[in-house]
mmJSON file of the N, C-alpha and C atoms, coordinates in Angstrom:
{"data_MODEL":{"atom_site":{
"group_PDB":["ATOM","ATOM","ATOM","ATOM","ATOM","ATOM","ATOM","ATOM","ATOM","ATOM","ATOM","ATOM","ATOM","ATOM","ATOM","ATOM","ATOM","ATOM","ATOM","ATOM","ATOM","ATOM","ATOM","ATOM","ATOM","ATOM","ATOM","ATOM","ATOM","ATOM","ATOM","ATOM","ATOM","ATOM","ATOM","ATOM","ATOM","ATOM","ATOM","ATOM","ATOM","ATOM","ATOM","ATOM","ATOM","ATOM","ATOM","ATOM","ATOM","ATOM","ATOM","ATOM","ATOM","ATOM","ATOM","ATOM","ATOM","ATOM","ATOM","ATOM","ATOM","ATOM","ATOM","ATOM","ATOM","ATOM","ATOM","ATOM","ATOM","ATOM","ATOM","ATOM","ATOM","ATOM","ATOM","ATOM","ATOM","ATOM","ATOM","ATOM","ATOM","ATOM","ATOM","ATOM","ATOM","ATOM","ATOM","ATOM","ATOM","ATOM","ATOM","ATOM","ATOM","ATOM","ATOM","ATOM","ATOM","ATOM","ATOM","ATOM","ATOM","ATOM","ATOM","ATOM","ATOM","ATOM","ATOM","ATOM","ATOM","ATOM","ATOM","ATOM","ATOM","ATOM","ATOM","ATOM","ATOM","ATOM","ATOM","ATOM","ATOM","ATOM","ATOM","ATOM","ATOM","ATOM","ATOM","ATOM","ATOM","ATOM","ATOM","ATOM","ATOM","ATOM","ATOM","ATOM","ATOM","ATOM","ATOM","ATOM","ATOM","ATOM","ATOM","ATOM","ATOM","ATOM","ATOM","ATOM","ATOM","ATOM","ATOM","ATOM","ATOM","ATOM","ATOM","ATOM","ATOM","ATOM","ATOM","ATOM","ATOM","ATOM","ATOM","ATOM","ATOM","ATOM","ATOM","ATOM","ATOM","ATOM","ATOM","ATOM","ATOM","ATOM","ATOM","ATOM","ATOM","ATOM","ATOM","ATOM","ATOM","ATOM","ATOM","ATOM","ATOM","ATOM","ATOM","ATOM","ATOM","ATOM","ATOM","ATOM","ATOM","ATOM","ATOM","ATOM","ATOM","ATOM","ATOM","ATOM","ATOM"],
"id":[1,2,3,4,5,6,7,8,9,10,11,12,13,14,15,16,17,18,19,20,21,22,23,24,25,26,27,28,29,30,31,32,33,34,35,36,37,38,39,40,41,42,43,44,45,46,47,48,49,50,51,52,53,54,55,56,57,58,59,60,61,62,63,64,65,66,67,68,69,70,71,72,73,74,75,76,77,78,79,80,81,82,83,84,85,86,87,88,89,90,91,92,93,94,95,96,97,98,99,100,101,102,103,104,105,106,107,108,109,110,111,112,113,114,115,116,117,118,119,120,121,122,123,124,125,126,127,128,129,130,131,132,133,134,135,136,137,138,139,140,141,142,143,144,145,146,147,148,149,150,151,152,153,154,155,156,157,158,159,160,161,162,163,164,165,166,167,168,169,170,171,172,173,174,175,176,177,178,179,180,181,182,183,184,185,186,187,188,189,190,191,192,193,194,195,196,197,198,199,200,201],
"type_symbol":["N","C","C","N","C","C","N","C","C","N","C","C","N","C","C","N","C","C","N","C","C","N","C","C","N","C","C","N","C","C","N","C","C","N","C","C","N","C","C","N","C","C","N","C","C","N","C","C","N","C","C","N","C","C","N","C","C","N","C","C","N","C","C","N","C","C","N","C","C","N","C","C","N","C","C","N","C","C","N","C","C","N","C","C","N","C","C","N","C","C","N","C","C","N","C","C","N","C","C","N","C","C","N","C","C","N","C","C","N","C","C","N","C","C","N","C","C","N","C","C","N","C","C","N","C","C","N","C","C","N","C","C","N","C","C","N","C","C","N","C","C","N","C","C","N","C","C","N","C","C","N","C","C","N","C","C","N","C","C","N","C","C","N","C","C","N","C","C","N","C","C","N","C","C","N","C","C","N","C","C","N","C","C","N","C","C","N","C","C","N","C","C","N","C","C","N","C","C","N","C","C"],
"label_atom_id":["N","CA","C","N","CA","C","N","CA","C","N","CA","C","N","CA","C","N","CA","C","N","CA","C","N","CA","C","N","CA","C","N","CA","C","N","CA","C","N","CA","C","N","CA","C","N","CA","C","N","CA","C","N","CA","C","N","CA","C","N","CA","C","N","CA","C","N","CA","C","N","CA","C","N","CA","C","N","CA","C","N","CA","C","N","CA","C","N","CA","C","N","CA","C","N","CA","C","N","CA","C","N","CA","C","N","CA","C","N","CA","C","N","CA","C","N","CA","C","N","CA","C","N","CA","C","N","CA","C","N","CA","C","N","CA","C","N","CA","C","N","CA","C","N","CA","C","N","CA","C","N","CA","C","N","CA","C","N","CA","C","N","CA","C","N","CA","C","N","CA","C","N","CA","C","N","CA","C","N","CA","C","N","CA","C","N","CA","C","N","CA","C","N","CA","C","N","CA","C","N","CA","C","N","CA","C","N","CA","C","N","CA","C","N","CA","C","N","CA","C","N","CA","C","N","CA","C","N","CA","C","N","CA","C"],
"label_alt_id":[null,null,null,null,null,null,null,null,null,null,null,null,null,null,null,null,null,null,null,null,null,null,null,null,null,null,null,null,null,null,null,null,null,null,null,null,null,null,null,null,null,null,null,null,null,null,null,null,null,null,null,null,null,null,null,null,null,null,null,null,null,null,null,null,null,null,null,null,null,null,null,null,null,null,null,null,null,null,null,null,null,null,null,null,null,null,null,null,null,null,null,null,null,null,null,null,null,null,null,null,null,null,null,null,null,null,null,null,null,null,null,null,null,null,null,null,null,null,null,null,null,null,null,null,null,null,null,null,null,null,null,null,null,null,null,null,null,null,null,null,null,null,null,null,null,null,null,null,null,null,null,null,null,null,null,null,null,null,null,null,null,null,null,null,null,null,null,null,null,null,null,null,null,null,null,null,null,null,null,null,null,null,null,null,null,null,null,null,null,null,null,null,null,null,null,null,null,null,null,null,null],
"label_comp_id":["MET","MET","MET","ALA","ALA","ALA","ASP","ASP","ASP","ILE","ILE","ILE","ALA","ALA","ALA","LEU","LEU","LEU","GLY","GLY","GLY","PHE","PHE","PHE","ASN","ASN","ASN","SER","SER","SER","ILE","ILE","ILE","ASP","ASP","ASP","GLY","GLY","GLY","TYR","TYR","TYR","LEU","LEU","LEU","GLY","GLY","GLY","ALA","ALA","ALA","HIS","HIS","HIS","GLU","GLU","GLU","VAL","VAL","VAL","PHE","PHE","PHE","GLN","GLN","GLN","GLY","GLY","GLY","ALA","ALA","ALA","LEU","LEU","LEU","ILE","ILE","ILE","GLY","GLY","GLY","ARG","ARG","ARG","VAL","VAL","VAL","GLY","GLY","GLY","ASN","ASN","ASN","ARG","ARG","ARG","ILE","ILE","ILE","ALA","ALA","ALA","LYS","LYS","LYS","GLY","GLY","GLY","LYS","LYS","LYS","PHE","PHE","PHE","THR","THR","THR","ILE","ILE","ILE","ASP","ASP","ASP","GLY","GLY","GLY","GLN","GLN","GLN","GLU","GLU","GLU","TYR","TYR","TYR","THR","THR","THR","LEU","LEU","LEU","PRO","PRO","PRO","LEU","LEU","LEU","ASN","ASN","ASN","ASN","ASN","ASN","GLY","GLY","GLY","LEU","LEU","LEU","ASN","ASN","ASN","HIS","HIS","HIS","LEU","LEU","LEU","HIS","HIS","HIS","SER","SER","SER","GLY","GLY","GLY","PRO","PRO","PRO","GLY","GLY","GLY","GLY","GLY","GLY","PHE","PHE","PHE","PHE","PHE","PHE","ASN","ASN","ASN","VAL","VAL","VAL","GLU","GLU","GLU"],
"label_asym_id":["A","A","A","A","A","A","A","A","A","A","A","A","A","A","A","A","A","A","A","A","A","A","A","A","A","A","A","A","A","A","A","A","A","A","A","A","A","A","A","A","A","A","A","A","A","A","A","A","A","A","A","A","A","A","A","A","A","A","A","A","A","A","A","A","A","A","A","A","A","A","A","A","A","A","A","A","A","A","A","A","A","A","A","A","A","A","A","A","A","A","A","A","A","A","A","A","A","A","A","A","A","A","A","A","A","A","A","A","A","A","A","A","A","A","A","A","A","A","A","A","A","A","A","A","A","A","A","A","A","A","A","A","A","A","A","A","A","A","A","A","A","A","A","A","A","A","A","A","A","A","A","A","A","A","A","A","A","A","A","A","A","A","A","A","A","A","A","A","A","A","A","A","A","A","A","A","A","A","A","A","A","A","A","A","A","A","A","A","A","A","A","A","A","A","A","A","A","A","A","A","A"],
"label_entity_id":["1","1","1","1","1","1","1","1","1","1","1","1","1","1","1","1","1","1","1","1","1","1","1","1","1","1","1","1","1","1","1","1","1","1","1","1","1","1","1","1","1","1","1","1","1","1","1","1","1","1","1","1","1","1","1","1","1","1","1","1","1","1","1","1","1","1","1","1","1","1","1","1","1","1","1","1","1","1","1","1","1","1","1","1","1","1","1","1","1","1","1","1","1","1","1","1","1","1","1","1","1","1","1","1","1","1","1","1","1","1","1","1","1","1","1","1","1","1","1","1","1","1","1","1","1","1","1","1","1","1","1","1","1","1","1","1","1","1","1","1","1","1","1","1","1","1","1","1","1","1","1","1","1","1","1","1","1","1","1","1","1","1","1","1","1","1","1","1","1","1","1","1","1","1","1","1","1","1","1","1","1","1","1","1","1","1","1","1","1","1","1","1","1","1","1","1","1","1","1","1","1"],
"label_seq_id":[1,1,1,2,2,2,3,3,3,4,4,4,5,5,5,6,6,6,7,7,7,8,8,8,9,9,9,10,10,10,11,11,11,12,12,12,13,13,13,14,14,14,15,15,15,16,16,16,17,17,17,18,18,18,19,19,19,20,20,20,21,21,21,22,22,22,23,23,23,24,24,24,25,25,25,26,26,26,27,27,27,28,28,28,29,29,29,30,30,30,31,31,31,32,32,32,33,33,33,34,34,34,35,35,35,36,36,36,37,37,37,38,38,38,39,39,39,40,40,40,41,41,41,42,42,42,43,43,43,44,44,44,45,45,45,46,46,46,47,47,47,48,48,48,49,49,49,50,50,50,51,51,51,52,52,52,53,53,53,54,54,54,55,55,55,56,56,56,57,57,57,58,58,58,59,59,59,60,60,60,61,61,61,62,62,62,63,63,63,64,64,64,65,65,65,66,66,66,67,67,67],
"pdbx_PDB_ins_code":[null,null,null,null,null,null,null,null,null,null,null,null,null,null,null,null,null,null,null,null,null,null,null,null,null,null,null,null,null,null,null,null,null,null,null,null,null,null,null,null,null,null,null,null,null,null,null,null,null,null,null,null,null,null,null,null,null,null,null,null,null,null,null,null,null,null,null,null,null,null,null,null,null,null,null,null,null,null,null,null,null,null,null,null,null,null,null,null,null,null,null,null,null,null,null,null,null,null,null,null,null,null,null,null,null,null,null,null,null,null,null,null,null,null,null,null,null,null,null,null,null,null,null,null,null,null,null,null,null,null,null,null,null,null,null,null,null,null,null,null,null,null,null,null,null,null,null,null,null,null,null,null,null,null,null,null,null,null,null,null,null,null,null,null,null,null,null,null,null,null,null,null,null,null,null,null,null,null,null,null,null,null,null,null,null,null,null,null,null,null,null,null,null,null,null,null,null,null,null,null,null],
"Cartn_x":[-2.115,-3.3,-2.876,-3.728,-3.438,-4.744,-4.714,-5.849,-5.781,-6.715,-6.681,-7.803,-8.597,-9.7,-9.176,-9.542,-9.167,-10.154,-9.635,-10.544,-9.807,-10.574,-10.016,-9.727,-8.89,-8.523,-9.56,-10.462,-11.486,-12.775,-13.839,-15.139,-15.095,-14.219,-14.124,-13.77,-12.941,-12.588,-13.783,-14.64,-15.845,-16.844,-17.006,-17.965,-17.561,-16.266,-15.791,-15.437,-15.686,-15.309,-16.129,-15.483,-16.165,-16.577,-16.099,-16.42,-17.733,-18.68,-20.024,-19.999,-19.202,-19.245,-18.164,-17.468,-16.409,-17.007,-16.605,-17.08,-18.465,-19.001,-20.365,-20.41,-21.526,-21.829,-22.55,-21.915,-22.471,-23.587,-23.649,-24.781,-24.609,-25.654,-25.732,-24.753,-24.431,-23.568,-22.455,-21.219,-20.084,-19.623,-19.366,-18.897,-20.071,-19.796,-20.815,-21.266,-22.543,-23.072,-23.411,-22.664,-22.791,-24.217,-24.72,-26.06,-27.157,-26.818,-27.803,-28.447,-27.744,-28.325,-27.316,-27.836,-27.015,-27.902,-27.285,-28.03,-27.502,-28.423,-28.096,-28.997,-28.381,-29.133,-30.157,-29.768,-30.631,-31.683,-31.816,-32.796,-32.108,-32.589,-32.009,-32.68,-31.87,-32.339,-31.953,-32.853,-32.611,-32.676,-31.679,-31.568,-31.679,-32.051,-32.131,-30.744,-30.683,-29.416,-29.247,-28.069,-27.811,-26.4,-25.72,-24.37,-24.231,-24.913,-24.939,-25.682,-25.002,-25.619,-25.369,-24.932,-24.578,-25.398,-25.421,-25.981,-24.791,-24.719,-23.563,-23.925,-23.155,-23.27,-24.709,-25.407,-26.776,-27.846,-27.507,-28.506,-28.964,-30.012,-30.49,-31.031,-31.368,-31.841,-30.754,-29.483,-28.357,-28.298,-27.562,-27.453,-26.879,-26.084,-25.484,-26.521,-27.752,-28.831,-29.749,-29.507,-30.371,-29.856,-30.732,-30.328,-30.737],
"Cartn_y":[-71.172,-70.769,-69.811,-68.796,-67.819,-67.263,-66.892,-66.251,-64.768,-64.302,-62.901,-62.071,-62.68,-61.967,-61.182,-59.918,-59.089,-59.331,-59.63,-59.875,-60.198,-60.496,-60.842,-62.344,-62.719,-64.129,-64.928,-64.236,-64.947,-64.127,-64.72,-64.055,-62.88,-62.952,-61.873,-60.542,-60.566,-59.342,-58.692,-59.508,-58.978,-58.451,-59.173,-58.761,-57.457,-57.178,-55.964,-54.851,-55.057,-54.067,-52.788,-51.668,-50.369,-49.903,-50.555,-50.204,-50.882,-50.131,-50.639,-51.804,-51.717,-52.723,-53.801,-53.877,-54.874,-56.273,-57.053,-58.42,-58.553,-57.468,-57.489,-58.094,-58.721,-59.124,-57.943,-57.299,-56.053,-56.242,-57.379,-57.652,-57.215,-56.662,-56.393,-55.346,-54.365,-53.255,-53.071,-53.073,-52.773,-51.354,-50.595,-49.219,-48.27,-47.067,-46.015,-45.767,-45.45,-44.965,-43.5,-42.629,-41.191,-40.711,-39.956,-39.365,-40.417,-41.711,-42.781,-42.971,-42.577,-42.698,-43.291,-44.103,-44.626,-44.869,-45.0,-45.197,-46.422,-47.258,-48.425,-48.381,-48.429,-48.411,-47.28,-46.111,-44.943,-44.862,-45.896,-45.909,-45.482,-44.402,-43.953,-44.647,-45.098,-45.766,-44.924,-44.82,-44.071,-45.02,-44.936,-45.807,-44.976,-45.604,-44.86,-44.41,-43.228,-42.681,-43.06,-43.553,-43.914,-43.533,-42.719,-42.267,-40.838,-39.917,-38.545,-38.512,-38.078,-38.015,-39.279,-40.353,-41.578,-42.783,-43.764,-45.086,-45.978,-46.501,-47.262,-48.711,-49.633,-51.07,-51.601,-51.337,-51.823,-51.108,-49.962,-49.138,-49.658,-49.046,-49.427,-50.85,-51.429,-52.818,-53.784,-53.39,-54.241,-55.52,-56.496,-57.793,-57.669,-56.625,-56.455,-56.173,-55.785,-55.508,-56.698,-57.802,-58.978,-59.893,-60.299,-61.19,-62.607],
"Cartn_z":[-211.019,-210.282,-209.17,-208.939,-207.897,-207.346,-206.078,-205.441,-205.794,-206.603,-207.025,-206.419,-205.538,-204.892,-203.696,-203.629,-202.501,-201.374,-200.192,-199.079,-197.805,-196.777,-195.474,-195.415,-194.481,-194.322,-193.55,-192.831,-192.064,-192.046,-191.574,-191.483,-190.516,-189.52,-188.531,-189.182,-190.205,-190.908,-191.572,-192.178,-192.828,-191.814,-190.709,-189.683,-189.012,-188.929,-188.295,-189.265,-190.55,-191.565,-191.43,-191.653,-191.601,-192.998,-194.007,-195.398,-195.778,-196.307,-196.601,-197.582,-198.631,-199.687,-199.563,-198.437,-198.273,-198.325,-199.304,-199.441,-200.064,-200.566,-201.109,-202.505,-202.829,-204.194,-204.826,-205.779,-206.283,-207.292,-207.927,-208.807,-210.246,-210.796,-212.231,-212.72,-211.884,-212.305,-211.296,-211.751,-210.894,-211.178,-210.103,-210.183,-210.368,-210.897,-210.974,-212.4,-212.534,-213.807,-213.57,-214.236,-214.03,-214.274,-213.32,-213.371,-213.531,-213.344,-213.398,-214.755,-215.82,-217.163,-218.144,-219.055,-220.136,-221.347,-222.516,-223.757,-224.485,-224.959,-225.79,-227.005,-228.185,-229.449,-229.511,-229.02,-229.092,-228.0,-227.177,-226.082,-224.796,-224.156,-222.895,-221.726,-220.781,-219.57,-218.366,-217.401,-216.176,-214.996,-214.133,-212.962,-211.685,-210.57,-209.309,-208.854,-208.253,-207.765,-206.294,-205.949,-204.549,-204.117,-204.913,-204.593,-205.104,-204.425,-204.918,-206.241,-207.297,-208.627,-209.45,-208.812,-209.533,-209.091,-209.961,-209.667,-209.329,-208.1,-207.641,-207.352,-207.893,-207.597,-207.631,-208.683,-208.911,-208.1,-207.517,-206.852,-205.51,-204.972,-203.647,-203.588,-204.719,-204.752,-205.161,-204.999,-205.395,-204.583,-205.082,-204.412,-203.004,-202.745,-201.424,-200.349,-200.741,-199.776,-199.559,-200.238,-200.137,-199.029,-198.152,-197.056,-197.34],
"occupancy":[1.0,1.0,1.0,1.0,1.0,1.0,1.0,1.0,1.0,1.0,1.0,1.0,1.0,1.0,1.0,1.0,1.0,1.0,1.0,1.0,1.0,1.0,1.0,1.0,1.0,1.0,1.0,1.0,1.0,1.0,1.0,1.0,1.0,1.0,1.0,1.0,1.0,1.0,1.0,1.0,1.0,1.0,1.0,1.0,1.0,1.0,1.0,1.0,1.0,1.0,1.0,1.0,1.0,1.0,1.0,1.0,1.0,1.0,1.0,1.0,1.0,1.0,1.0,1.0,1.0,1.0,1.0,1.0,1.0,1.0,1.0,1.0,1.0,1.0,1.0,1.0,1.0,1.0,1.0,1.0,1.0,1.0,1.0,1.0,1.0,1.0,1.0,1.0,1.0,1.0,1.0,1.0,1.0,1.0,1.0,1.0,1.0,1.0,1.0,1.0,1.0,1.0,1.0,1.0,1.0,1.0,1.0,1.0,1.0,1.0,1.0,1.0,1.0,1.0,1.0,1.0,1.0,1.0,1.0,1.0,1.0,1.0,1.0,1.0,1.0,1.0,1.0,1.0,1.0,1.0,1.0,1.0,1.0,1.0,1.0,1.0,1.0,1.0,1.0,1.0,1.0,1.0,1.0,1.0,1.0,1.0,1.0,1.0,1.0,1.0,1.0,1.0,1.0,1.0,1.0,1.0,1.0,1.0,1.0,1.0,1.0,1.0,1.0,1.0,1.0,1.0,1.0,1.0,1.0,1.0,1.0,1.0,1.0,1.0,1.0,1.0,1.0,1.0,1.0,1.0,1.0,1.0,1.0,1.0,1.0,1.0,1.0,1.0,1.0,1.0,1.0,1.0,1.0,1.0,1.0,1.0,1.0,1.0,1.0,1.0,1.0],
"B_iso_or_equiv":[0.0,0.0,0.0,0.0,0.0,0.0,0.0,0.0,0.0,0.0,0.0,0.0,0.0,0.0,0.0,0.0,0.0,0.0,0.0,0.0,0.0,0.0,0.0,0.0,0.0,0.0,0.0,0.0,0.0,0.0,0.0,0.0,0.0,0.0,0.0,0.0,0.0,0.0,0.0,0.0,0.0,0.0,0.0,0.0,0.0,0.0,0.0,0.0,0.0,0.0,0.0,0.0,0.0,0.0,0.0,0.0,0.0,0.0,0.0,0.0,0.0,0.0,0.0,0.0,0.0,0.0,0.0,0.0,0.0,0.0,0.0,0.0,0.0,0.0,0.0,0.0,0.0,0.0,0.0,0.0,0.0,0.0,0.0,0.0,0.0,0.0,0.0,0.0,0.0,0.0,0.0,0.0,0.0,0.0,0.0,0.0,0.0,0.0,0.0,0.0,0.0,0.0,0.0,0.0,0.0,0.0,0.0,0.0,0.0,0.0,0.0,0.0,0.0,0.0,0.0,0.0,0.0,0.0,0.0,0.0,0.0,0.0,0.0,0.0,0.0,0.0,0.0,0.0,0.0,0.0,0.0,0.0,0.0,0.0,0.0,0.0,0.0,0.0,0.0,0.0,0.0,0.0,0.0,0.0,0.0,0.0,0.0,0.0,0.0,0.0,0.0,0.0,0.0,0.0,0.0,0.0,0.0,0.0,0.0,0.0,0.0,0.0,0.0,0.0,0.0,0.0,0.0,0.0,0.0,0.0,0.0,0.0,0.0,0.0,0.0,0.0,0.0,0.0,0.0,0.0,0.0,0.0,0.0,0.0,0.0,0.0,0.0,0.0,0.0,0.0,0.0,0.0,0.0,0.0,0.0,0.0,0.0,0.0,0.0,0.0,0.0],
"pdbx_formal_charge":[null,null,null,null,null,null,null,null,null,null,null,null,null,null,null,null,null,null,null,null,null,null,null,null,null,null,null,null,null,null,null,null,null,null,null,null,null,null,null,null,null,null,null,null,null,null,null,null,null,null,null,null,null,null,null,null,null,null,null,null,null,null,null,null,null,null,null,null,null,null,null,null,null,null,null,null,null,null,null,null,null,null,null,null,null,null,null,null,null,null,null,null,null,null,null,null,null,null,null,null,null,null,null,null,null,null,null,null,null,null,null,null,null,null,null,null,null,null,null,null,null,null,null,null,null,null,null,null,null,null,null,null,null,null,null,null,null,null,null,null,null,null,null,null,null,null,null,null,null,null,null,null,null,null,null,null,null,null,null,null,null,null,null,null,null,null,null,null,null,null,null,null,null,null,null,null,null,null,null,null,null,null,null,null,null,null,null,null,null,null,null,null,null,null,null,null,null,null,null,null,null],
"auth_seq_id":[1,1,1,2,2,2,3,3,3,4,4,4,5,5,5,6,6,6,7,7,7,8,8,8,9,9,9,10,10,10,11,11,11,12,12,12,13,13,13,14,14,14,15,15,15,16,16,16,17,17,17,18,18,18,19,19,19,20,20,20,21,21,21,22,22,22,23,23,23,24,24,24,25,25,25,26,26,26,27,27,27,28,28,28,29,29,29,30,30,30,31,31,31,32,32,32,33,33,33,34,34,34,35,35,35,36,36,36,37,37,37,38,38,38,39,39,39,40,40,40,41,41,41,42,42,42,43,43,43,44,44,44,45,45,45,46,46,46,47,47,47,48,48,48,49,49,49,50,50,50,51,51,51,52,52,52,53,53,53,54,54,54,55,55,55,56,56,56,57,57,57,58,58,58,59,59,59,60,60,60,61,61,61,62,62,62,63,63,63,64,64,64,65,65,65,66,66,66,67,67,67],
"auth_comp_id":["MET","MET","MET","ALA","ALA","ALA","ASP","ASP","ASP","ILE","ILE","ILE","ALA","ALA","ALA","LEU","LEU","LEU","GLY","GLY","GLY","PHE","PHE","PHE","ASN","ASN","ASN","SER","SER","SER","ILE","ILE","ILE","ASP","ASP","ASP","GLY","GLY","GLY","TYR","TYR","TYR","LEU","LEU","LEU","GLY","GLY","GLY","ALA","ALA","ALA","HIS","HIS","HIS","GLU","GLU","GLU","VAL","VAL","VAL","PHE","PHE","PHE","GLN","GLN","GLN","GLY","GLY","GLY","ALA","ALA","ALA","LEU","LEU","LEU","ILE","ILE","ILE","GLY","GLY","GLY","ARG","ARG","ARG","VAL","VAL","VAL","GLY","GLY","GLY","ASN","ASN","ASN","ARG","ARG","ARG","ILE","ILE","ILE","ALA","ALA","ALA","LYS","LYS","LYS","GLY","GLY","GLY","LYS","LYS","LYS","PHE","PHE","PHE","THR","THR","THR","ILE","ILE","ILE","ASP","ASP","ASP","GLY","GLY","GLY","GLN","GLN","GLN","GLU","GLU","GLU","TYR","TYR","TYR","THR","THR","THR","LEU","LEU","LEU","PRO","PRO","PRO","LEU","LEU","LEU","ASN","ASN","ASN","ASN","ASN","ASN","GLY","GLY","GLY","LEU","LEU","LEU","ASN","ASN","ASN","HIS","HIS","HIS","LEU","LEU","LEU","HIS","HIS","HIS","SER","SER","SER","GLY","GLY","GLY","PRO","PRO","PRO","GLY","GLY","GLY","GLY","GLY","GLY","PHE","PHE","PHE","PHE","PHE","PHE","ASN","ASN","ASN","VAL","VAL","VAL","GLU","GLU","GLU"],
"auth_asym_id":["A","A","A","A","A","A","A","A","A","A","A","A","A","A","A","A","A","A","A","A","A","A","A","A","A","A","A","A","A","A","A","A","A","A","A","A","A","A","A","A","A","A","A","A","A","A","A","A","A","A","A","A","A","A","A","A","A","A","A","A","A","A","A","A","A","A","A","A","A","A","A","A","A","A","A","A","A","A","A","A","A","A","A","A","A","A","A","A","A","A","A","A","A","A","A","A","A","A","A","A","A","A","A","A","A","A","A","A","A","A","A","A","A","A","A","A","A","A","A","A","A","A","A","A","A","A","A","A","A","A","A","A","A","A","A","A","A","A","A","A","A","A","A","A","A","A","A","A","A","A","A","A","A","A","A","A","A","A","A","A","A","A","A","A","A","A","A","A","A","A","A","A","A","A","A","A","A","A","A","A","A","A","A","A","A","A","A","A","A","A","A","A","A","A","A","A","A","A","A","A","A"],
"auth_atom_id":["N","CA","C","N","CA","C","N","CA","C","N","CA","C","N","CA","C","N","CA","C","N","CA","C","N","CA","C","N","CA","C","N","CA","C","N","CA","C","N","CA","C","N","CA","C","N","CA","C","N","CA","C","N","CA","C","N","CA","C","N","CA","C","N","CA","C","N","CA","C","N","CA","C","N","CA","C","N","CA","C","N","CA","C","N","CA","C","N","CA","C","N","CA","C","N","CA","C","N","CA","C","N","CA","C","N","CA","C","N","CA","C","N","CA","C","N","CA","C","N","CA","C","N","CA","C","N","CA","C","N","CA","C","N","CA","C","N","CA","C","N","CA","C","N","CA","C","N","CA","C","N","CA","C","N","CA","C","N","CA","C","N","CA","C","N","CA","C","N","CA","C","N","CA","C","N","CA","C","N","CA","C","N","CA","C","N","CA","C","N","CA","C","N","CA","C","N","CA","C","N","CA","C","N","CA","C","N","CA","C","N","CA","C","N","CA","C","N","CA","C","N","CA","C","N","CA","C","N","CA","C","N","CA","C"],
"pdbx_PDB_model_num":[1,1,1,1,1,1,1,1,1,1,1,1,1,1,1,1,1,1,1,1,1,1,1,1,1,1,1,1,1,1,1,1,1,1,1,1,1,1,1,1,1,1,1,1,1,1,1,1,1,1,1,1,1,1,1,1,1,1,1,1,1,1,1,1,1,1,1,1,1,1,1,1,1,1,1,1,1,1,1,1,1,1,1,1,1,1,1,1,1,1,1,1,1,1,1,1,1,1,1,1,1,1,1,1,1,1,1,1,1,1,1,1,1,1,1,1,1,1,1,1,1,1,1,1,1,1,1,1,1,1,1,1,1,1,1,1,1,1,1,1,1,1,1,1,1,1,1,1,1,1,1,1,1,1,1,1,1,1,1,1,1,1,1,1,1,1,1,1,1,1,1,1,1,1,1,1,1,1,1,1,1,1,1,1,1,1,1,1,1,1,1,1,1,1,1,1,1,1,1,1,1]
}}}
């Protein structure tokens, strides 16, 4: 067994972090979906853009924005 999660040793590290997504629960999508579009079985899906031309970490309604 090993601790493989990257993070701070205490809550103080998270509270003082300057990185927006440090310690965030990213939700349905991790990383970026280029141009906010993808296709499954011939059906194209469009997602909201929140990182320039990309959909990042589940978009503006991602779990990291839920209080």
